[in-house]
TORDRENNU-532618 format. One record per residue: residue in one letter; x, y negated, z negated of N, C-alpha, C in turn. Coordinates in steps of 0.001 Angstrom, whole numbers, plus 500000, padded with zeros to 6 digits. Each point is the difference from the previous one (the first is absolute). Last residue first. Example, Ala and Ser with C-alpha at 12.3 -4.5 7.8 and 13.67 -1.06 7.14 Angstrom:
REM residues 2
S512850502250492920500820498810499940499230498910499270 A500290505720500070499110498810500000500900498800500000 
END
This chain:
REM residues 430
X221445121206105082499675501306499436500858501064500625 X500523494297499029499892501118500929499643501271499245 X500812494080499820499511501194499331499827501102501050 X502718494797499187499423501051500812499559501184499149 X501318494249499974499926501243499249499301501031500865 X503015495179501050498815500835500126500103501214499093 X502261494874501736500027500953498892498702500786500047 X503240496098503142498853500861499754500250500927498815 X501601495349503230500303500712498761498786500865499684 X502227496879504390498971500907499483500520500668498731 X501020495478503599500422500824498868498822500844499529 X501746497030504751498952500522499142500622500866498907 X500791496104504447500608500908499033498922500392499007 X500452497858505484499365500099498683500882500852499098 X499385497586505457500833500402498877499156500143498732 X498370498400504288499917501443499798500910500499498882 X499563495388501820498724500397499431499870501477499726 X503335498317503834499631499296498778498619500466499531 X503525503064502786498855499116500196499633499342498678 X503430503264500316500465498878500808498865499046500346 X500266503036495372499619500048501414500582498810500750 X500115503156495111500624498851500654499754500120501495 X498064502177494952500009500011501463500588498698500511 X499988503237495184500197498705500640500006500180501509 X498844502630494787500021500041501466500111498584500560 X500369503395495156500173498668500594500068500154501506 X498213503011495337500390499936501408500094498548500440 X499594503591495283500077498642500554500466500082501440 X497509503533495886501088499579500870499871498573500472 X497705504934497319500197498560499986501142499609500910 X496517504340497883500819499519501109500142498492499881 X498496504641496718500057498558500250500902499730501194 X496773504470497942501289499438500390499856498500500212 X497337505091498162500062498537500051501400499538500396 X498755504701499517498762499408500480500050498483500167 X503513503036498242499569500609501253498837499251500644 X502828496948496921499781501438499831499516500544501339 X501939495738499816499748500116498568499790501450499615 X502776497774504105498982501023499779499820500171498497 X501925495857503364500174500731498736498819500934499782 X502814496778503947498824500821499743500268500836498761 X501965495157502720500172501163499145498675500721499859 X502940496001503381498876500433499183500338501220499180 X501494495779504022500461500964498997498808500370499137 X501519497214505102499113500378498910500650500991499056 X500216496495504837500768500658498943499051500325498857 X500202498108505606499242500495498863500934500693499013 X499586496560504782500888500630499027499180500390498769 X499406498545505617499349500197498705500938500786499088 X499678496889504886500882500832499189499414500076498596 X498159498682505350499868499940498549501007500947499354 X499013497235504966500721501081499331499892499788498493 X498038497999505170499786500148498563500773501209499500 X498535497645504739501226499745499237499690500046498513 X497490502892504061499992498686499357501275499867499174 X499353503914502570499161499098500778499860498618499405 X501177504104496870500261500033501438499014499097500732 X502162500173494649498841499994500891500429499932501463 X502071501882495151500418499203501152498915500090501070 X501048501051494533498919500073500972500332499030501123 X502798502655495698499954498960501029498851500293500955 X501948501348494632499115500250501130500049498831500970 X502522502539495317500057498912500968499114500384501184 X500705501580494407499537500205501371500166498730500822 X500918502938494886500386498857500825499529500287501416 X499111502038494544499819500005501445500506498690500610 X499802503592495196500361498701500563499925500101501522 X498518502856494934500169499891501444500364498582500396 X499372504046495599500280498631500421500187499967501512 X497534503416496006500658499865501295500143498519500343 X498786503546495598500207498602500391500828499927501276 X498906504050497465498723499317500130500126498552500450 X503773502873499287499082500864500732498676499314500268 X503985496716499558499529501064499126499061500879500815 X502339497050502492500661499625498751499685501010498902 X500047500119505418499276500624498896500754499702498709 X499721497336505000500831500573498946499120500536498880 X500267497970505537499142500504498928500886500709498979 X500288496265504540500664500867499019498999500385498924 X500415497759505535499356500181498709500794500928499099 X499669496850505011500893500727499106499319500099498637 X498941498624505697499643500071498585501009500846499235 X498492497267504964501126500663499346499724499976498499 X497158499124504999500007500056498540501227500778499531 X497428497338504543501166500750499560500077499929498480 X496286498973504282500238500009498552501168500913499683 X497811497065504368500886501093499615500266499895498504 X495557498308503016501203499586499282500779501248499598 X496195498136504086500301500924498912501105499386499152 X497883497586503585499566501345500366500121500960498828 X498998494518500041501041500998499757499462501374500368 X498350495108502012499662501213499266501209500904499831 X499123494396500632500693501165500547499748501216499109 X498451495460499034499245500579501104500639501218500627 X501974497815496202499837498983501055499318500581501240 X500756503762497102500762498795499677499907499049501178 X497587504911497653500201499060501100500763498777499496 X498663505584498550500542498688499673500204499161501258 X498358504675499053499181499044500749500498498576499759 X502225505441499821499725498710499385499067499190500892 X502744505317499068499010499158500668499817498683499250 X504706502887499932498662499950499408499101499032500753 X504859503178500077499326498937500741498545500014499564 X504603501733497175498738500260500669499578498795500816 X504261502487496756499659498932500941498752500405500772 X503283501264495154498993500305501012499793498798500910 X503018502455495460499963498979501039498967500422501035 X502012501216494494499196500258501193500099498829500961 X501961502597494982500165498952501000499170500360501228 X500767501389494330499327500232501277500205498805500915 X501959502656495160500009498789500818499415500339501367 X499930502207494637499870500170501449499995498636500664 X501216502668494887499918498784500818499950500347501478 X500547503209496338499051499052499423499787498757500857 X503102503659500881498736500682499793498928499064499450 X503660497618502878500128500970498906498656500727499910 X500613497635503839501230499516499368500365500897498823 X497113500740504440499912500385498598501327499647499337 X497385498100504531501297500342499421499807500293498517 X497064499549504969499934500104498546501354500465499477 X497907497487504800500989500830499315499769499947498499 X497631498778505274499899499929498548501005500964499395 X498375497301505131500599501035499173499813499745498524 X500098497548505474499229500385498825500741501046499194 X499654496695504996500839500513498921499121500358498810 X500318497978505538499165500730499049500917500583498939 X500511495745503859500520501019499097498896500607499146 X498296497728504486501188499761499196500323501169499096 X495818497183503077500879501169500094501261499688499203 X494620497866501338501149500131499115500782501256500344 X496259496045502386500381501378499708501195500016499049 X496192496022500536501389500374500187500244501450499616 X495469497472502067500575500511498760501405500527500264 X497184498380503494500304498850499135500616500433498675 X498395503096503421501325499421500303500360498799499139 X496850504360498719499867498607500409501381499402500253 X499653504486498484499256499897501254499960498571500511 X504161501856496968498610499584499868499341499847501365 X504397502905497452499557499130501094498500499775499900 X504768501890497108498548499840499976499604498978501059 X504508503292497830499427499133501024498489499940499847 X505200501799497691498573499792499797499480499026501050 X504568503488498530499447498933500833498487499975499844 X503960501846496404499676500250501403499415498768500657 X501669502858494961500025498762500783499710500349501449 X499990502144494361499920500135501456500035498617500649 X500459503314495058500211498689500617499968500193501504 X498654502764494900500334499959501414500136498560500467 X500175503423495122499278499033500797500390500074501454 X502522501060494871499035500583500925499312498894500784 X504322501296496344499504498981500909499069500683500990 X501282502638496443500560498748499503499513498822500827 X499103504803500805499036499274499197500505498671499487 X502514502864502952499879500631498680499051499237499078 X500056498037504345501347500327499521499929500464498548 X496888499190504337499712500434498639501308500513499427 X497982496915504679500982500729499195499478500338498618 X499091498135505557499345500302498735500955500834499168 X500277496457504524500601501042499174499221500119498714 X498940498026505449500379499768498626500589501217499319 X497625497075504663500809501149499597500486499734498591 X495674498102503516501060499832499012500761501306499827 X495905496964502915500889501160500118501169499777499055 X494668497973501225501196499913499169500782501295500160 X495630496782502502500694501249499696501229499702499157 X494765497779501976501389499911499574500612501366499775 X495429496543501788500608501333499996501464499847499595 X494926496918499628501439500158500220500387501467499989 X495669495784499922500382501410500064501482500129500340 X497289495855499703501035500318499016500407501473500009 X497718495785503085499948501454499933501171500480499144 X497155495098500060501296500696500111499782501508499869 X496786496113499469500225500386501389501304500745500230 X497877498447495775500807498974500655500338500345501439 X497544502944497136499214498764500065500767498866500667 X501678504772501486499490499524498718499265498684500173 X500182503737504054500879499090499252499354499532498704 X498895503642499554501102499546500850499436499442501311 X498771502435494866499542498917500878501196499497500791 X500829503603497265498586500281500291499412498955500929 X505272501413500076499077499154499248498559500277500426 X504786502988499979498851499603500818499014499226499126 X505498502107500284498985499279499230498902499530500938 X504407503928499700499176499075500768498895499442499106 X505122503133500246498876499415499272499212499079500908 X504147504152499575499250499154500937498763499501499265 X505148502175498560498615499649499686499420499152501115 X504510503572498534499365499079500932498545499785499643 X505199502044498047498560499828499797499471498969500989 X504510503448498245499525498979500929498482499960499870 X504372501854496590498697500079500652499807498870501014 X503514503081496270499935498947501005498665500138500730 X501760501710494913499191500223501193500065498771500905 X502393502601495317500071498896500958499216500355501258 X500535503027496242499704498732499344500039498804500934 X502671504148501522498992500128498950499818498675499263 X501401499729504992500699500436498792498934500094498914 X498357499174504152501316500396500483500938500424498876 X494600499548501125500843500010498806501383500530500385 X495980497403502917500909501152499968500899499875498782 X494890497976502330501168499881499143500826501267500002 X495730496928502602500784501234500037501249499773499159 X494709497656501048501313499957499352500661501376500080 X495523496504501855500685501285500060501393499866499416 X494817497205500100501429500070499693500502501431500129 X495669496114501047500392501404500114501515500068499865 X495503496302498982501424500302500155500185501511500085 X496093495404499786500310501407500234501521500175500095 X495744496307498362501442500218500147500244501502500115 X495607496249500628500492501359499828501508500005500188 X496567495674498415500831500713500965500229501451499605 X497799494508498934499763501435499811500733500793501075 X499652495164499763501221500580499432499857501513499792 X496470497046501535500969500213501081501362500457499477 X496315498916497052499775501233500757501054500251501055 X499070496482496435501331500561500234499904501283500842 X496837495170498855500095501419500313501445500397500265 X498192496004496790500642500196501294500176501495500239 X496862496197496747500662501278500179500559500111501415 X498983495500496474499495500862501067500766501328500015 X501000496208497024498761500661499632499418500922501060 X504294497462499837498883499085500275498645500649499731 X504195502374499575499924498988498947498869499007500232 X499594505085501887500866498841500180499784498974498892 X499479505622500719499313498824499489500967498814500036 X499743504748503104500761499141499093499152498812499570 X498618505303501556500017498587500368500770499205498952 X501454505067500448498797499271499645500105498560500504 X502588504331502295500083498845499106498619499431499706 X502725504994501643498930499027500257500004498935498918 X503036504496502338499969498900499044498917499009500402 X501862505487500876499107498916500435499912498953498901 X503473504351501810499516499140498922499127498895500575 X502768504984501120499004499083500560499397499223498835 X504599503559501297499109499266499107499035499150500816 X504016504481500099499180498978500649499107499318498989 X504653503749500863498988499348499175499248498952500809 X504001504349499829499114499249500881498905499386499144 X505199502522499361498817499364499414499259499228501083 X504344503919498879499169499267500942498804499404499245 X505348502316499205498727499569499434499259499164501040 X504462503867499535499223498996500729498708499684499259 X503279503423498780500511498667499670499238498878500708 X497494504401499735501383500021499519500452498596499629 X495720499424501548500595501161500655501482500007499657 X494967497412498454501441500184499799500432501298500653 X495638496054500043500519501322500344501501500022499745 X494950496911499352501415500170499678500423501433500283 X495856496029501120500388501408500091501502500087499772 X495655496223498888501391500327500333500188501512500028 X496228495318499609500181501442500094501437500289500415 X496209495839498070501349500374500428500071501524500047 X495995495684499843500392501394499824501406500187500542 X496320495656498155500892500686500934500258501441499654 X497855494558498843499630501412499952500872500739500999 X499532494858497314500764500878500895499573501436499758 X498337494425499037499876501438499746500817500766501028 X499706494620497537500000500849501185500030501471499590 X499270494324498174500018501435499748500025500774501313 X501675494825498350499248500766500984500155501486499675 X500260495585496438500729500989500811499058500748500952 X498562495057498720500274501200499212500716501006500895 X498950495726501626499678499675498612500221501193499081 X502543498526504833499036500893499383499775499633498535 X503209497945502964498678499656500505498912500802499301 X504922498612497792499280501009500768498650499471500458 X504440496897499114498837500537499316499257500974500907 X503922497316501266500387500848498879498846500607499237 X499384497285503908500732499182499025500307500799498743 X497186502885502513500023498624500495500619499143498909 X499946505716501446499926498869499080499969498678500754 X499252505855500387500130498733500720499828498843499020 X501735505302499296499057498980499558500286498690500728 X502606504131500283498997499791501033498992498909499643 X503613501695497106500525499156501086498984499708501090 X498968500777494631500074500788501228500473499117501151 X499033498745495306501361499949500537500148500807501287 X495898499806497473500310498629500425501401499879500593 X497492504759500354500371499076498943500370498628500560 X496673503920501893501177499222500388500293498979498904 X497568504934499262499765498581500261501315499331500395 X497424505326500046501074499124499535499594498549500235 X498113505558500011499611498588500091501114499172499389 X499540505356502311500403499054498960499473498601500302 X500133505782501323499282498738500190500423499063498886 X501721505097502572499909498989498944499095498848500413 X502316505390501019498948499071500415499842498989498878 X503983503927501798499303499207498994498962499120500681 X503662504738500709499197498875500467499385499246498850 X503530504473502018499524499139498914499195498846500581 X502413505249501107499233498880500535499480499194498817 X504416503731500860498799499542499298499336498870500778 X504467504033499666499150499123500804498735499639499232 X503537503079498470500759499001500760499137499073500842 X498351503691497258500952499338499114500712498849500697 X495323500906502022501005500956499553500944499272499059 X496030497912501080499874501058500999500946501146499664 X497692496155496888501270500674500249499789501163500970 X497430495131498896499752501409500274501323500643500396 X498133495304497173501051500682500773499617501464500168 X497667494627498611500191501431499830501112500542500867 X496779495345497863501115500519500780500180501481499724 X496606495252499254500064501451499917501157500469500872 X498164495010497508500811500795500938499858501482499708 X498505494336498818499642501406499817500729500796501075 X500132494688497549500499500971500968499505501381499609 X499265494110498984499899501416499648500619500856501097 X499096494476497761500622500892500975499820501452499553 X498263494858498881499576501362499674500524500918501104 X500724494496497824500084501028501041499572501353499449 X500129494067499119499712501354499530500057501000501150 X500481495053500099501097500904500356499782501430499502 X497056496250499080499982500189501462501060501008500437 X499529498367495462499255501221500324499907500244501503 X503093497218496531499725499931501441499327501290500470 X501074499496495300499547498677500448499560499986501465 X501437504088497838499354499293498905499404498681500473 X500569504485503121500736498818499560499216499252498929 X500182505299501754499077498919499649500788498844499395 X500692504969503084500568498841499334498969498913499775 X500819505624501199499004498945499899500573498854499179 X501165504884502758500683498911499311499063498801500028 X499760505880500671499643498622500299500870499028499237 X499290505673501893500484498996499068499606498607500423 X500096505849501052499211498781500120500498499017498960 X501182505241502589500318498897499086499102498807500290 X501136505759501038499100498854500149500439498925499017 X501853505069502576500001498973498969499008498897500325 X502196505264501300498851499139500268499873499023498837 X503496504177502403499744498938499025498785499199500449 X503275505052500879499082498948500438499836498937498894 X501497504528498032500281499483501337498957498934500329 X499883501548495710501310500575500299500492499551501368 X496655496770497272500003501255500745501426500534500114 X497449496039497739501080500778499400500032501384500646 X498002494458500925499859501454500038501215500675499387 X497797495008498867501097500700500667499797501511499918 X497668494744499352499629501412499908501024500774500819 X499520494796497500500620500903500974499495501417499729 X498680494448498793499819501424499719500624500795501140 X499707494559497625500494500952500986499678501419499554 X499429494054498930499626501394499757500558500908501091 X501018494881498129500389500946501043499619501429499610 X499474494210498874499583501343499610500258500950501157 X501277494612498051500129501023501032499613501358499428 X499610494346499134499759501281499346499946501063501083 X502574495060499881499141500932500722499822501250499149 X501576494318499754500149501351499477498955500882500677 X502536495248501845498824500640499421500400501351499417 X501747494905502753500287501250499295498717500564499396 X501716496470504275498997500305498988500332501352499370 X502676495700503055499766501407499677498978500136498862 X502002496260503130498721500053499280499616501436499642 X503486500141503780499769498927499040498637500198499328 X501525503305502946501301499375499745499893498933498927 X496739504455500228500213498708500635501365499422499606 X496965504207498884501250500086500765500260498725500789 X496391501064496704499693499762501407501243499992500895 X500246500765495166498894500823500481499807499872501506 X503941499295496492499656499317501253498934500816500731 X501791501371495725500301498570499923499569499224501243 X498195504589497178500573499594501286500175498492500017 X499076504552496398500088498544500166500692499698501315 X497049504416497914501117499506500808499939498480500039 X497834504408496769500029498611500468501256499727500812 X497082504880499233500794499013499277499994498658500689 X498995505895500523499407498668499987500860499049499181 X499196505442502267500983499022499543499379498617500068 X498766505717500219499488498631500019501055499076499408 X499039505494502092500875499002499379499346498623500114 X499407505946500898499463498634499933500945499063499266 X500089504982502550500882499114499235499441498574500007 X498844505636501013499457498651500125500785499095499066 X500985504982502583500159499173498812499465498614500299 X499135505372502115500263498574500141500213499365498631 X498561504600501086501335499834500583500371498537500196 X496286500785496567500397501092500877501428499828500465 X498973496304497433498782500466500646500386501073501009 X502289496859495608500077501148500893498612500381500507 X502286495176498371498923500929499681500026501125501017 X504271496658498155498812500049500818498989501018499502 X504780498380498701499549501378500148498797500115500924 X504429496434499406498556500088500089499576501446500271 X504646498876497349499410499925501331498491500215499954 X503495500067496366499080498865500125499286499960501351 X503143503504498620499444499615498710499002498848500096 X502537501798503845498919500868499514499335499516498723 X502535497790504091500152499762498567498876500764499307 X502647499711505246498956500482499100500370499687498553 X501661497080504362500376501074499090498822500391499092 X500256496278503254499293501221500385500282501171499058 X502120495651499574498557499792499880499218501274500273 X504713499970500578499665499911498589498491499840499812 X501318502411504479500434498769499352499586500028498526 X501206504086503898499047499388499087500581498727499392 X502143503372503017499266498935500669499021499257499114 X501416504533498086500636499520501226499122498961500694 X499301500375494782499988500963501094500598499360501245 X501114498781494724499349499561501232500072501096501041 X500019501011494658500856499795501164499185499538501203 X498483498828495015499918501143500890500812499705501241 X501245497619495352499197499910501220500004501308500760 X501084497911495198500116501354500509499143500128501252 X502447495600497656498783500542500568500259501396500529 X502389497012495860500173500580501317498716500667500466 X499106496132496712500882501148499908500138500605501383 X497615495593496843500546500478501270500966501147499774 X495837499026496730501370499532500214500559500619501269 X494781499539499995500987500654499152501387499478500313 X495780496775500732500678501121500628500955500666499016 X497350495937499284499386501260499564500681501213500595 X501213495489501095500360500237498612499378501274499456 X499016498501504420501371500497499902500410500281498559 X495722498059500938500088501374500484501393500570499772 X499300495477498973499275500853499067500114501461500391 X501757496770502908500837500139498810499340500920498981 X497577498867503854501110500891500346500895500239498781 X496538496887499562499478501363500045501100501000500326 X501154495468500087499650500401498644499487501431499960 X500930497974504153501224500311499282499704500480498579 X496390498563502665500589501222500563501242500404499227 X497951495918498837499169501129499611500596501306500499 X502053495988501318500258500269498581499196501201499522 X499251498471504352501322500611499908500324500353498550 X496055497624500777499881501381500459501341500709499925 X499887495417498863499225500786499043499887501443500426 X502183496860502857500777500256498794499237500881499021 X497905498525504074501027501012500193500718500350498714 X494950498296499611501274499459500440501032501098500158 X494452500026500519501094500478499138501330499526500570 
END
């Protein structure tokens, strides 16, 4: 399917839908609650009701449709385009207790390419989470999850030769883990202690020469423990300090290349959390981040830690969201025989959501991402822009559509690419 034909189809369907809408008139919107965004606002007339089972609600949903991608293999030259049939089932089970909470969710994303079936994927996630309220000012929460994902062709960890991947299809991997947290409030003081343990394992990779390559030496445990203390010095403003100690342990050490990839790290930050009459909510923090590796051939990292997210309620119908984050991520990328220890991912994002009608939501997104590799000379700059809309036909049916453009510019030849995505899906829910 050609780009022009799919774009024309999406525009035609969007035009058909819009012409069926009632004449535009002022929206009698329910008032936004404190800290709530336009997307989170309740819409009783069209919201999902679900199925009542005692003190629980079961919320099933199914979304399916076509996505057109202009650069399936994320290559700089000789790009290949294709259409993908995407199906996304999901079910949530939510408790409705006066105190405490217990929830369950399961969902998947299954993509089937019309021409390049080697790129088909079957991702899923299942999760159980809950909260036990010890008192009005203290609680314990936790979650357990398992998910299956795949490394897309644009993943920075994909090894290439002359701009082409060594793999004949995406590599699948599984992550299983648990998170737990304790929260306590004492007048103006807030305390939080949390911890996590996640295990990631990889399937064998299929190479372009027809053989398989074991990825077992990428299997690892990631652990972290975090403590946070906050003080509300003015109503709606909280200053806080937070410290995290993390460590990574690989199942096979040294790996197949004889490198010990185990590492230990920490992050210490200070920040401000605010809730200015619900107009601007969120938090921002900055500090110091360090990560050291067992193997002396791997480059350690230390530097600026920064993060945060702010929601600005411009009007009762428009919300602007800004976020920034920085992480040190694992990698197996090599350049001229030199192994990268990790890469620093910095992400700056800006988004806007607008309620044009009670049943029609518009959105726009801009994002800049930099992946700076430690131990090798590689820096990738990724720019993403997108816009879309969601139209609720009634309580049970809705349409989603949109466009996304992404471009990667790297200092290494063969890693640049640009990609266009156009999608249109129909959803059903009970």
